[in-house]
Structure formats: C-alpha cells, structure tokens
C-alpha positions in Angstrom: -23.2 -24.0 8.2 -26.3 -23.9 6.2 -28.5 -25.4 8.9 -29.7 -22.3 10.7 -32.7 -20.3 9.8 -32.9 -18.0 12.8 -30.9 -14.8 12.5 -29.4 -13.0 15.5 -29.2 -9.3 14.7 -27.1 -7.0 16.9 -29.0 -4.3 18.7 -29.2 -1.2 16.5 -28.2 2.1 18.0 -25.4 0.9 20.3 -21.8 0.1 19.7 -20.9 -3.5 19.2 -18.5 -4.6 21.9 -16.6 -7.8 22.8 -15.3 -8.8 26.2 -13.2 -11.8 25.1 -11.1 -12.7 22.0 -13.1 -15.9 21.5 -16.2 -13.8 20.6 -14.3 -11.8 17.9 -13.8 -12.3 14.2 -11.8 -10.0 12.1 -12.3 -10.3 8.3 -11.0 -8.2 5.4 -12.8 -8.0 2.1 -10.5 -8.2 -0.9 -11.4 -7.7 -4.6 -10.9 -5.5 -7.6 -12.6 -2.2 -8.0 -16.3 -2.7 -8.9 -16.5 -6.3 -7.6 -19.2 -5.3 -5.1 -17.3 -5.3 -1.8 -19.0 -2.2 -0.3 -22.4 -3.3 -1.5 -21.8 -6.6 0.2 -20.7 -5.0 3.4 -23.9 -2.9 3.5 -26.0 -6.1 2.8 -24.2 -7.9 5.7 -24.9 -4.9 8.0 -28.5 -4.9 6.9 -28.9 -8.6 7.7 -27.1 -8.3 11.0 -29.5 -5.6 12.1 -27.0 -2.7 12.1 -29.1 -0.6 9.8 -32.8 0.0 9.2 -34.9 -1.2 6.3 -34.0 1.7 4.1 -30.4 0.6 4.2 -29.3 3.5 6.5 -27.8 3.4 9.9 -30.4 4.1 12.6 -28.8 7.5 13.3 -29.1 8.6 9.7 -25.5 8.0 8.6 -24.3 5.5 6.0 -22.8 2.2 6.8 -19.4 2.9 5.2 -17.6 6.0 6.3 -17.3 7.5 2.9 -15.6 10.9 2.7 -16.3 13.6 0.2 -13.3 12.4 -2.0 -14.9 9.0 -2.4 -18.2 10.6 -3.5 -16.4 12.7 -6.1 -14.1 9.9 -7.3 -17.0 7.3 -7.3 -14.8 4.7 -5.7 -13.4 3.6 -2.3 -10.1 5.2 -1.6 -9.6 4.2 2.1 -10.0 1.3 4.5 -13.3 1.4 6.5 -14.4 -0.6 9.5 -17.9 -1.9 9.9 -18.5 -3.8 13.2 -21.4 -6.2 13.2 -22.9 -8.7 15.7 -24.1 -12.2 14.7 -25.0 -15.1 16.9 -23.2 -13.5 19.9 -20.0 -12.9 17.9 -18.6 -9.5 17.1 -17.5 -9.3 13.5 -15.1 -6.5 12.5 -15.6 -6.2 8.7 -12.7 -4.3 7.0 -13.7 -3.0 3.6 -10.7 -2.2 1.4 -10.4 -0.2 -1.8 -10.0 -2.3 -5.0 -8.1 0.1 -7.0 -4.3 -0.6 -7.2 -3.3 3.0 -6.2 -4.7 2.3 -2.7 -3.0 -1.0 -2.0 -1.6 0.5 1.2 -5.1 0.5 2.6 -5.5 -3.1 1.6 -2.2 -4.0 3.3 -3.4 -2.3 6.4 -6.6 -4.3 6.3 -4.7 -7.6 5.9 -2.5 -6.6 8.9 -5.6 -6.0 11.1 -7.6 -9.1 10.0 -7.4 -12.8 10.8 -9.1 -14.0 7.6 -9.8 -12.7 4.1 -13.0 -12.8 2.1 -12.2 -12.5 -1.6 -15.0 -10.9 -3.5 -15.2 -11.9 -7.2 -17.7 -10.5 -9.7 -19.6 -13.2 -11.7 -19.6 -11.0 -14.7 -16.0 -9.7 -14.6 -14.0 -12.6 -13.3 -10.6 -12.6 -11.4 -8.1 -9.9 -12.2 -4.3 -10.2 -11.8 -4.0 -8.0 -8.8 -6.5 -10.1 -6.9 -4.5 -13.2 -7.8 -1.4 -11.6 -6.4 -3.1 -10.7 -3.1 -4.3 -14.3 -2.8 -0.7 -15.5 -3.2 0.4 -13.0 -0.5 -2.2 -14.5 1.9 -1.2 -18.0 1.0 2.4 -17.2 1.8 1.5 -16.3 5.4 -1.2 -19.0 5.7 -4.1 -16.6 6.1 -7.5 -18.4 6.0 -9.6 -17.4 2.9 -13.0 -17.8 1.4 -14.5 -16.6 -1.9 -17.9 -15.0 -2.5 -19.2 -14.5 -6.0 -21.2 -11.4 -6.5 -23.2 -9.8 -9.3 -25.3 -12.9 -9.8 -28.0 -10.7 -11.1 -26.0 -9.7 -14.1 -27.3 -11.0 -17.4 -24.0 -12.8 -18.3 -23.3 -14.1 -14.8 -22.4 -17.8 -14.7 -21.8 -19.1 -11.2 -20.7 -22.5 -12.3 -18.1 -21.1 -14.7 -16.9 -18.7 -12.1 -16.4 -21.5 -9.5 -14.3 -23.3 -12.1 -12.2 -20.2 -12.7 -11.7 -19.7 -9.0 -10.6 -23.3 -8.5 -8.2 -22.9 -11.4 -6.9 -19.5 -10.3 -6.8 -20.0 -6.5 -6.5 -23.8 -6.2 -3.0 -24.1 -7.5 -2.1 -27.8 -7.4 -5.3 -28.7 -5.5 -8.4 -27.3 -7.2 -10.6 -29.5 -5.1 -9.7 -27.2 -2.1 -11.8 -24.5 -3.8 -15.4 -25.7 -4.0 -18.9 -24.1 -3.5 -20.9 -24.7 -0.4 -24.1 -23.4 -2.1 -25.5 -23.3 -5.6 -27.7 -20.4 -6.9 -31.4 -21.1 -7.1 -32.9 -19.5 -10.2 -36.5 -18.3 -10.7 -38.5 -18.4 -13.9 -36.9 -17.0 -17.0 -37.8 -13.4 -18.0 -38.6 -12.1 -21.4 -34.9 -11.6 -22.0 -34.2 -15.2 -21.3 -32.4 -14.4 -18.0 -33.4 -16.4 -15.0 -32.9 -14.3 -11.8 -31.3 -15.8 -8.7 -33.9 -16.1 -6.0 -32.1 -18.2 -3.4 -29.5 -20.8 -2.7 -29.2 -24.6 -2.6 -27.3 -25.7 0.5 -25.1 -28.7 -0.5 -24.4 -29.9 3.1 -27.8 -29.3 4.5 -29.6 -30.4 1.3 -32.0 -27.5 1.8 -33.3 -24.7 -0.3 -33.0 -21.2 1.1 -35.4 -18.9 -0.8 -35.1 -15.1 -0.5 -37.7 -14.0 -3.1 -40.1 -12.9 -0.3 -37.6 -10.6 1.3 -36.9 -13.0 4.1 -34.9 -16.2 4.1 -37.2 -19.3 4.0 -36.1 -22.9 4.1 -37.7 -25.7 2.1 -36.9 -29.1 0.6 -35.3 -29.4 -2.9 -37.5 -30.5 -5.8 -36.7 -33.2 -8.4 -35.3 -30.5 -10.7 -32.6 -29.5 -8.2 -31.5 -33.0 -7.1 -29.1 -34.0 -10.0 -27.0 -30.9 -9.9 -27.1 -30.8 -6.1 -26.1 -34.4 -5.7 -23.1 -34.2 -8.0 -21.8 -31.0 -6.4 -22.5 -32.3 -2.9 -20.5 -35.5 -3.5 -17.5 -33.5 -4.8 -17.7 -31.1 -1.8 -17.8 -34.0 0.7 -14.7 -35.5 -0.9 -13.0 -32.2 -0.8 -13.8 -31.7 2.9 -12.8 -35.2 3.8 -9.5 -34.8 2.0 -8.7 -32.0 4.4 -10.0 -33.9 7.5 -7.7 -34.6 10.4 -9.3 -38.0 10.6 -7.2 -40.0 8.1 -9.6 -43.0 8.2 -12.6 -40.9 7.1 -11.9 -41.0 3.3 -11.6 -44.8 3.3 -14.8 -45.2 5.3 -16.6 -42.8 2.9 -15.4 -44.6 -0.2 -16.4 -47.8 1.5 -20.0 -46.6 1.5 -20.3 -45.2 5.0 -22.6 -42.2 5.4 -20.7 -39.3 7.0 -22.8 -37.2 9.4 -23.5 -33.7 8.3 -22.3 -32.5 11.8 -18.9 -34.2 11.2 -18.6 -32.7 7.7 -19.4 -29.2 9.1 -16.8 -29.6 11.9 -14.1 -30.7 9.5 -15.0 -27.9 7.1 -14.8 -25.3 9.8 -11.4 -26.6 10.9 -10.0 -26.7 7.4 -11.2 -23.2 6.7 -9.6 -21.9 9.9 -6.4 -23.7 9.1 -6.3 -22.1 5.6 -6.3 -25.5 3.7 -9.9 -25.3 2.3 -11.4 -22.3 0.6 -15.2 -22.4 0.2 -17.0 -20.5 -2.5 -20.2 -18.8 -1.6 -22.7 -16.7 -3.6 -24.3 -13.3 -2.7 -26.7 -10.9 -4.3 -28.1 -7.6 -2.9 -31.5 -7.4 -1.4 -34.2 -6.4 -3.8 -36.9 -3.8 -3.1 -37.6 -3.6 0.6 -36.0 -6.9 1.5 -34.1 -7.0 4.7 -31.8 -9.9 3.8 -29.7 -10.1 0.7 -29.2 -13.5 -0.9 -26.3 -15.3 0.8 -25.7 -12.8 3.6 -26.9 -15.2 6.3 -24.7 -18.0 4.9 -21.7 -15.6 4.8 -22.2 -14.5 8.4 -22.4 -18.2 9.4 -19.2 -19.0 7.7 -17.4 -16.0 9.2 -18.6 -16.7 12.8 -18.2 -20.5 12.7 -15.5 -21.1 10.1 -13.1 -18.2 10.3 -10.5 -18.3 13.1 -10.6 -16.4 16.3 -7.8 -13.9 17.1 -6.2 -16.6 19.2 -5.1 -18.3 16.0 -3.3 -15.2 14.6 0.4 -15.2 15.5 1.6 -11.9 16.9 3.9 -10.1 14.5 7.5 -9.7 15.7 7.9 -7.5 18.8 11.1 -6.0 20.2 12.0 -3.5 22.9 12.7 0.0 21.7 16.4 -1.0 21.9 15.8 -3.8 19.4 15.9 -6.8 21.8 13.4 -9.6 20.8 10.4 -9.9 23.0 8.1 -12.9 22.9 4.4 -12.1 23.1 1.7 -14.8 23.3 -1.0 -14.6 20.6 -3.9 -12.5 21.8 -3.1 -12.7 25.5 -5.6 -10.5 27.4 -3.4 -10.7 30.5 -0.2 -10.0 28.6 1.6 -6.6 28.1 -0.2 -4.0 26.1 0.7 -4.2 22.4 -1.5 -2.3 19.9 -0.8 -0.9 16.5 -2.1 2.0 14.5 -3.4 0.5 11.2 -5.0 3.6 9.9 -5.0 7.3 10.6 -7.7 9.6 9.3 -9.1 13.1 10.0 -12.6 14.0 11.0 -13.7 17.6 10.6 -15.3 17.6 14.0 -13.3 15.1 16.0 -9.8 15.7 14.5 -7.3 12.9 14.1 -8.7 9.4 14.5 -6.4 6.4 14.9 -7.8 2.9 14.1 -6.0 0.3 16.3 -5.6 -3.4 16.4 -4.9 -4.6 19.9 -2.6 -7.7 19.7 -2.0 -8.2 23.4 -3.4 -6.8 26.7 -6.3 -4.5 27.1 -6.5 -0.9 25.9 -8.5 1.4 28.2 -9.5 5.0 28.2 -7.5 7.6 30.2 -4.4 5.4 30.4 -1.0 6.9 29.4 0.7 4.7 26.8 4.1 4.8 25.1 4.0 5.5 21.3 6.9 4.1 19.3 7.5 4.8 15.6 10.6 3.3 13.9 11.7 2.2 10.6 9.8 4.6 8.4 12.4 7.4 8.0 12.8 6.6 4.3 9.2 7.7 3.9 9.6 11.1 5.5 8.6 9.9 9.0 10.8 10.7 12.0 11.6 8.1 14.6 9.8 8.9 17.8 9.3 7.6 21.3 6.7 9.6 23.2 4.1 9.1 25.9 0.5 10.0 25.1 -2.7 9.8 27.0 -5.6 7.8 25.6 -8.9 9.6 25.5 -12.2 8.0 24.7 -12.4 4.7 22.8 -15.0 4.3 20.2 -16.3 2.1 17.4 -17.7 3.5 14.1 -21.5 3.5 13.8 -22.1 5.0 10.4 -20.5 8.4 10.4 -20.7 8.6 14.2 -18.4 7.2 16.8 -20.0 5.3 19.6 -18.0 5.0 22.9 -16.8 1.6 24.2 -15.4 0.9 27.7 -12.3 -1.0 26.5 -10.7 -3.0 23.7 -9.4 -6.5 24.5 -6.7 -8.3 22.7 -7.9 -9.2 19.2 -10.3 -6.3 18.8 -10.2 -3.2 16.7 -11.0 0.2 18.2 -10.8 3.9 17.3 -8.8 6.4 19.4 -9.3 10.2 18.9 -6.9 13.0 19.2 -3.5 11.2 19.5 -1.1 14.0 18.5 2.0 12.0 17.6 0.8 8.5 16.8 1.1 7.7 13.1 0.1 4.8 10.9 2.3 1.8 11.7 3.2 3.0 15.3 3.1 0.8 18.3 1.2 1.6 21.5 2.5 -0.2 24.6 2.6 0.3 28.4 4.4 3.4 29.6 6.7 1.4 31.8 7.2 -1.4 29.2 7.7 0.2 25.8 7.7 -2.1 22.8 7.8 -1.9 19.0 6.1 -4.2 16.5 7.9 -4.9 13.2 6.3 -2.8 10.4 4.2 -4.5 7.8 5.4 -4.5 4.2 4.3 -1.6 2.2 4.7 -1.0 -1.6 7.3 1.6 -2.6 5.7 4.8 -4.0 7.3 5.2 -7.4 5.4 8.0 -9.1 6.9 11.4 -8.3 4.6 14.4 -7.9 6.6 17.7 -7.7 4.6 20.5 -6.0 5.0 24.0 -4.9 2.8 26.3 -2.8 0.2 28.3 -4.9 0.7 31.4 -2.8 2.6 32.8 0.2 -0.2 31.9 2.5 -0.1 28.3 1.2 3.6 28.2 1.6 3.3 28.9 5.3 0.9 25.9 5.7 2.5 23.5 3.2 5.1 21.8 5.5 2.5 21.0 8.2 0.0 19.8 5.7 2.5 17.5 4.0 3.7 16.0 7.3 0.2 15.2 8.3 -0.5 13.6 5.0 2.5 11.2 5.2 1.6 10.5 8.8 -1.7 9.2 7.7 -0.5 7.3 4.7 2.8 5.3 4.9 2.6 4.5 1.2 3.5 8.2 0.5 7.1 9.4 0.7 8.0 13.0 1.1 11.3 14.2 -0.4 13.0 17.6 -0.2 15.4 17.2 -3.2 18.6 19.1 -2.4 19.8 19.1 -6.0 16.6 20.3 -7.8 15.2 22.2 -4.8 11.8 20.6 -5.4 9.3 19.3 -2.9 8.4 15.8 -4.2 5.5 13.7 -3.0 6.1 10.1 -4.1 2.8 8.3 -4.7 1.6 4.9 -6.0 -0.3 6.2 -9.0 -2.3 9.0 -10.5 -5.4 8.4 -8.5 -3.3 8.2 -5.3 -1.7 11.6 -6.3 -5.2 13.1 -7.0 -6.4 12.1 -3.5 -3.3 13.5 -1.9 -3.8 16.9 -3.6 -7.5 17.0 -2.7 -6.8 16.1 0.9 -4.2 18.9 1.1 -6.8 21.3 -0.2 -9.9 20.2 1.7 -8.5 18.9 5.0 -5.5 21.2 5.5 -6.4 24.3 3.4 -3.3 24.1 1.3 -3.5 24.9 -2.4 -0.5 23.6 -4.5 0.6 23.7 -8.1 2.0 20.6 -9.8 5.2 21.3 -11.7 7.3 19.1 -13.9 9.5 16.7 -11.9 13.2 17.1 -12.5 15.8 14.4 -12.0 19.1 15.2 -10.5 21.5 15.7 -13.4 25.3 16.1 -13.2 28.0 17.5 -15.4 31.6 16.3 -16.1 34.4 17.1 -18.4 34.7 15.0 -21.6 38.5 15.6 -21.9 41.4 17.4 -20.3 41.3 21.2 -20.1 43.1 24.1 -18.5 41.9 27.3 -17.0 43.4 30.5 -15.5 41.6 32.4 -12.9 42.6 36.1 -12.4 41.0 38.2 -9.7 42.9 41.5 -9.5 41.2 44.7 -8.3 43.1 47.9 -7.4 40.4 50.5 -7.0 41.6 52.4 -3.9 41.8 51.1 -0.4 42.5 47.5 0.2 42.9 45.7 -3.1 42.3 42.1 -4.2 44.9 40.0 -5.9 44.8 36.3 -6.8 45.9 34.4 -9.9 45.7 30.6 -10.2 46.2 28.1 -13.0 44.5 24.7 -13.0 44.1 21.7 -15.1 40.9 19.6 -15.1 40.8 16.0 -16.3 37.9 13.5 -16.3 37.8 10.5 -13.8 35.9 7.2 -13.8 32.3 7.4 -12.7 31.8 7.5 -8.9 35.1 9.3 -8.3 33.6 12.6 -7.2 35.9 15.6 -7.2 39.6 15.2 -6.5 41.8 18.2 -5.8 45.6 18.0 -6.3 48.2 20.6 -5.3 51.2 20.7 -7.6 52.4 24.2 -7.0 56.1 24.6 -6.7 58.3 27.4 -5.5 55.6 29.0 -3.4 53.8 30.7 -6.4 50.6 30.3 -4.4 51.4 30.7 -0.7 50.5 27.6 1.3 47.8 29.3 3.4 45.8 30.1 0.2 45.9 26.6 -1.4 42.8 25.5 0.7 41.1 28.7 -0.5 41.6 27.7 -4.1 40.2 24.3 -3.4 37.2 25.8 -1.6 36.5 28.1 -4.6 36.7 25.4 -7.2 34.5 23.0 -5.1 31.9 25.8 -4.6 31.8 26.4 -8.3 31.6 22.7 -9.0 28.6 22.5 -6.8 26.9 25.2 -8.8 27.9 23.6 -12.2 29.9 24.9 -15.1 27.6 24.6 -18.1 23.9 24.0 -17.3 23.7 24.6 -13.6 24.1 21.0 -12.5 26.8 19.8 -10.0 30.1 18.9 -11.5 31.4 15.4 -10.6 34.1 12.9 -11.5 37.0 15.2 -12.3 40.5 15.8 -11.0 41.4 19.5 -10.5 45.1 20.1 -10.3 46.5 23.5 -9.1 49.7 24.1 -11.1 50.7 27.7 -10.7 49.6 31.1 -9.6 50.6 34.5 -8.2 50.0 36.3 -5.0 50.5 39.9 -3.6 52.0 40.4 -0.2 49.3 42.9 0.8 46.2 42.4 -1.5 46.0 38.6 -1.6 43.4 37.1 0.7 41.3 33.9 1.3 38.3 35.4 -0.5 40.4 36.5 -3.5 41.8 33.0 -4.1 38.4 31.5 -3.7 37.1 33.7 -6.4 40.2 33.0 -8.6 39.7 29.3 -8.2 36.0 29.6 -9.3 37.0 31.7 -12.3 39.7 29.2 -13.3 37.2 26.3 -13.3 34.7 28.3 -15.4 37.4 29.2 -17.9 38.5 25.5 -18.2 34.9 24.6 -18.8 34.5 27.2 -21.5 37.2 25.6 -23.5 36.0 22.0 -23.0 33.2 19.7 -24.1 31.0 19.2 -21.0 29.0 16.0 -20.7 25.5 16.1 -19.2 25.2 13.1 -16.9 21.9 11.5 -16.1 21.0 9.1 -13.2 20.5 5.5 -14.2 18.4 3.1 -12.1 18.4 -0.7 -12.0 14.8 -1.7 -12.5 13.4 -5.1 -11.5 10.0 -5.9 -13.1 8.0 -8.9 -11.9 5.6 -9.6 -14.7 3.4 -12.5 -16.0 5.0 -14.5 -18.7 2.3 -13.3 -21.2 3.6 -9.8 -20.9 7.4 -10.4 -20.9 7.9 -9.5 -24.6 5.8 -6.3 -24.3 7.6 -5.2 -21.2 11.1 -5.8 -22.6 10.2 -4.0 -25.8 8.9 -1.0 -23.7 12.1 -0.9 -21.6 14.2 -0.8 -24.8 12.1 2.1 -26.0 13.1 3.9 -22.8 16.8 3.5 -23.6 17.0 0.6 -21.2 19.5 -2.2 -21.3 18.1 -5.5 -20.3 20.5 -7.3 -17.9 18.7 -10.6 -17.7 15.6 -12.5 -16.8 14.7 -15.0 -14.2 11.7 -17.4 -14.0 9.7 -17.4 -10.7 6.9 -19.6 -9.5 3.4 -18.9 -10.7 4.2 -18.3 -14.3 6.0 -15.0 -13.8 9.4 -13.6 -14.8 11.7 -11.0 -13.2 13.2 -8.7 -15.8 16.3 -6.7 -14.7 17.3 -3.7 -16.7 19.2 -0.5 -16.4 17.1 2.5 -17.4 17.8 6.3 -17.3 15.6 7.7 -14.5 14.4 10.5 -16.8 12.6 7.8 -18.8 10.8 6.2 -16.0 9.1 9.1 -14.2 5.6 7.7 -15.2 6.6 4.0 -15.3 4.3 3.2 -12.3 1.4 4.3 -14.5 2.6 3.0 -17.8 3.6 -0.5 -16.5 0.2 -1.0 -14.9 -1.5 -0.2 -18.2 0.9 -2.4 -20.2 0.4 -5.4 -18.0 -3.3 -4.8 -17.1 -2.3 -4.3 -13.5 -0.5 -7.6 -13.1 3.1 -6.4 -12.9 5.1 -4.5 -10.3 8.6 -3.1 -10.2 11.2 -1.7 -7.9 14.2 0.5 -8.7 17.5 1.6 -7.2 20.0 4.2 -8.2 23.1 2.8 -9.8 25.2 5.7 -11.2 25.3 8.8 -13.4 26.4 8.3 -17.0 26.6 10.6 -20.1 23.4 11.5 -21.7 23.1 11.0 -25.5 23.8 14.3 -27.3 20.3 14.7 -28.8 18.7 14.0 -25.4 21.1 16.4 -23.6 20.3 19.2 -26.1 16.6 18.6 -25.6 17.0 18.9 -21.8 19.1 22.1 -22.2 16.4 23.6 -24.5 13.7 22.8 -21.9 15.8 24.4 -19.2 16.2 27.5 -21.3 12.5 27.7 -22.0 11.6 27.4 -18.3 
C-alpha cells in the first residue's frame, strides 16, 4: 500500500462483473450524516474510471441512485450500491445513510459487506451513534478502517482527529488505530489556512501530490522528514505488534531494518483479521481533477487489505423445518443461498431486489425457492414460494446493466420478484433453506394514519404491505382496540419518508391522526345492577330480568362470571345468555367506551316468562344490568404501563432519569455496562412515551437507545383521566 502510482480504472460503460470470490471486495461506508460518505463514493468512482471528468456516469446518470425523496430531504435515506473495478478487483461499495432514522439501511449494508470503512469528518469529529456502530462491528470481528474527510475545512486538524479516533475506537489498544498517511499542506492563504494538496506515505516514505489534478509521486523534503519519521516509527511498531511473527518486534527493537514488503504484508493481514485499523485521509477533487486526494490510497487498502468474501462466515442456515444446515463460507460449488438485503421500487422496472449471494451461483431464468420467516411481528407473513429469476443486473448510475451470473460473495440486483421481501432467503427449488435474520432495531414511534378519501382507502392496504415489505424496520399494526392503522417507525424522518413513498410510489394519500393507546375500564368498588327488558307491544313479547353484583379483581384477572341463582329464578338455559350479554357490554365499555376488565360479575337473581323470555332478551337484560351497576359506581380508567430499558452513556444518566420521572415513570433500577454506559429500567405509562423515540435521541444527542414491553394496565391518576375524557369528548 502506498507504493503504486499506476491506476487501473474499470471500463466505463459496462457493468462490473466478477467470476470468482477472490476477485471481490464488499465494503460498507459508515458515518454520521454530513460526514462526506456520498461525496467520497463519487470520488472513488471517479478515480476508478466509472464516471467521466464532469463527475457523471457515462450514460448521464448520477453515481448514487438518489430518488426524489433524497433530493427533497437533502440527505441519504437509503442504502445504495456502487460497483467499481480496481486492479482487477471488483469492489462493491455500499453507501449508507448517516441519519439515525435510517439505521435499518445501515444494518442491511453491514449484513452485505465483509469490511467497514468509517468516514469521520475532520471538522465535526466522531458522534455517539458512529461509536455504537463501531462496537457492533467489533463484537462480530468485522475488519474496519477509518478515513478522515473534510480536510479542506478551515478548522480541520488531521493530527487531532487521529488522536480522537485512537481514543474513541482503540479501546485498550490505541496503537491499533494509526494513520498510514499524513496530509501534505500547500502554502498558507490570506486567511492563514494551508490547503491539503497531497499525502505523505509513511511506509513508502514518498510524497503523493494531487495539486495538478493527477497523482504524482516525489521524494520528501527536509521539512517533512521529522513529522514523517516520528509517525512512521509509531506505525511500524503498531504493525509489528499485530504481526504473526512473534520474533519481529525483538528484531526491530534490536536495530534490524524491517523490509517495507514485510510491513505491508503484516499490515494487510492485520487489517483483514480485524486487529489493526488504519486511518487514511481523503479530500474531493478540485476543479477538473480526475482524482480526489486519497482515493487511490483508499482503493489500494480496500483491494489489498480488506478481506475477500471467503473470510466472511456464512450466517446461520436451516432447512425450512428448522434443522441446522452447515454451509461453507462462500462456496461457489455449494448449494444456492442468497439473501434479499434491500427492496426498492423503480418507476420503470418495478420492484428491484438487491441480493447478497452467500453460497452457490445465482443465474438468470432459474426457478428458486423464496423463504420468509421470523418477521411476523413486523406485519410480514411467513411464506414459502417458488419464483423465477429474471435478468440479473448491476447498478450503473440510474441504469441497470445486465450481468450473466452472480457468484458466491457478490451482490446483484434482481427485478420483478413478486413475493421476495427484504430479509428473505433464495435457495434451490429442490433444496429450500432459510438464513437467520439479521438484527433490526424495533420501531418505537407510532404513526396513526387513515385514508384521505374513499379512493385512497381502496389502495391503502396494498400500499402499506408493499412499504413494510421493502423496509423491515417498519411495523404495521391494525389495533383492534382503538381501530387505528398504526405504522411504527424509527423516528420523524423515517415517518416522513414512509408517507412520501405512500403518496409518490403507490398513489395513496393519508392523513395523520393522533395516536391512541389502548385504555381499559374497571370498577373501583363493589356495585349492583338490575337489568329489566320487558316489552309487551303485541305479538311475541320480550321478558327478561336479572340482578347482578360487580366487584373489582386484581390486575390481570380479566372478567369472571359467577352464577349464584337459586330456585330457578333464571332458567338454566338462559344463564349463558346473561353471561354473553354482560361480556358483550364489557367489551364495549361502561363509562368512556373502553373495554371493561378485572371484575367479577355475579348473577344473583332474576325473573323469566314462560312464553316471552328468550336468549336475546336475557342478553339485553344482562347488558342493561351491567350498565346500571356502572352508573352507581366509580369507574377507574386504566392505562397501559410499559417497562422501558434505556441504554445511555453515563454522562446522560441523570438527565434521562429526571425525564422519566417527569413522564410519571418509576425507576426500577440501574445497571452498569461496559463502555461507560448504564441501563436504566423503569415503568412508564405508555401514554407518556408516544414520542420517546424522538425525545430520547434529542436528550442524549443520539447516543441512547431503548426498548419497551407491555407490563399491565393500572389506574390512571384522576386529573390525567379527566383530561383524556375531555379529549375524547372534543373529538
């Protein structure tokens, strides 16, 4: 790395293809919104020859497949794939959104990639969410490197940023996070800022100057030697510390000169193993320059230091019946196992499924088995169907270019699969398999919607089903208690994108309405009621009288019906009718229209008529009796309570606990976790945490996350209950 001066651009105008896993690299770009990921992808594509000098793909499209929503929101909202070719290696670059609402797209990119490139802005630093993703990658041993962008900013300080990266990402071993290059600065301008014009290669001890628009190599001058020598010595020690040759450090400390070739080989192995994390620098090309600063160096690292798909273990695979199945990593000759990592819609092509092939070879025109399991809690149905693969393609700007096949380890696009959804497994028709799903964050922001018109109502169901098929971080709920359609999202921006896609892609206009939680009612004390349903208006009459007693029960008891009638006052055949009537009334509510729970209803007495009594009459009498008992009782409004677990940095523990208390929460306890974080457990009324996904992010500057689970219903404070009743009356 750092020794080459000859570039190897891919041929523009044709799809980049790979015929063997060894010639593939899959890398995902990670970083906060505004860190410069998309600009970096375009610079890499420009350097690799995928676009023309104007920065446009040869056919006139743009490098990243932006949709109209991204233009309007001025930020990336979806995963995009940009295939490049460098030095005979196909590089699948996966550009991910940096905004927290679209972390599902990031997780899909991590699933599809074999290594991660963390993009850090020299002017903005490292945010908490980027740190959390780094820890996720560390937990699974994913190889990582860091690239510092925005070097052109007036307050950019590469040396300080490398120190921050070592401190943030290095953990107990900051010497595992070291720069491979130092920025080369030109003359200071009138504002005192010295622009970055190139890089100093620490291993090669060469200068790579970009000021002419092309990368030119030269020898360092006396002014560069002191800083270069100091940084180089530290880098060499860091590389040797990770070397598999345990004698190398002793030899180096003994004065032996280690060959650059040996250092590069050890560096590449350490990067691929995920034990050393080099820091590089990048800046966009200026003017008509074809190569941005640092792009050649990045492509060299990716192609020579990042692992091949052979080194990526295959996620767990089972048969459709759940029996474990062992699949060799990236076995071209093995059974077909591919996964849909992203589903999108194209106005001309229709549904496009982005696949990662983990085993075997995916070819056009073959019939495959599509399995989708384990996502029923998100509104997805389990399915096992056969589908025919049409044309395979790779994105080339906004166009799709055909490819003849996709080997194990590669990424490919498949159009017009009708049943395949994000997270589904594609396998051989006669050997159906299922991959374990990757972990997705729970959507915790409810968006209650209703069709804007009758025409929209007819299209709403299909539009919503397509939406959740594309995005597994959304959950669709048809609430049986509130009769609301609720789309659960990750945040406000996520919700905005969902509404816009409903409108623009599926032609469905919806209105957002206030989200209602599922309230309940119960009796505060014992009460009695008499139900009398007597009608004698000619013809067959109706006659039923029943007397009941209602008493409260402990939470979670439901409704208990007890028969204590003596002497046949209510004939035996009509007692089930009374129970049916009171249960039907309980389901409708007795005070504010919410279901009645946790009561014992005892039938004590009644009267019947030999001719006019009937099943329907006693059902009505039972309902009337319950309503009369409620009229003479104090009815508690019950609200659902959730147990909330918040994982938050220690710096924000006090603020989060105070905020939970302000939401009528009861803190149950705290627990320290590694990495300077604390888990706070609390019980909080659900009515108070409808927007907690948004509020917690603001409170913790994006560094906290939470989950919730329903615990029970409990009485709502009188003043809160009265406010809820007033809102219900107003609506």
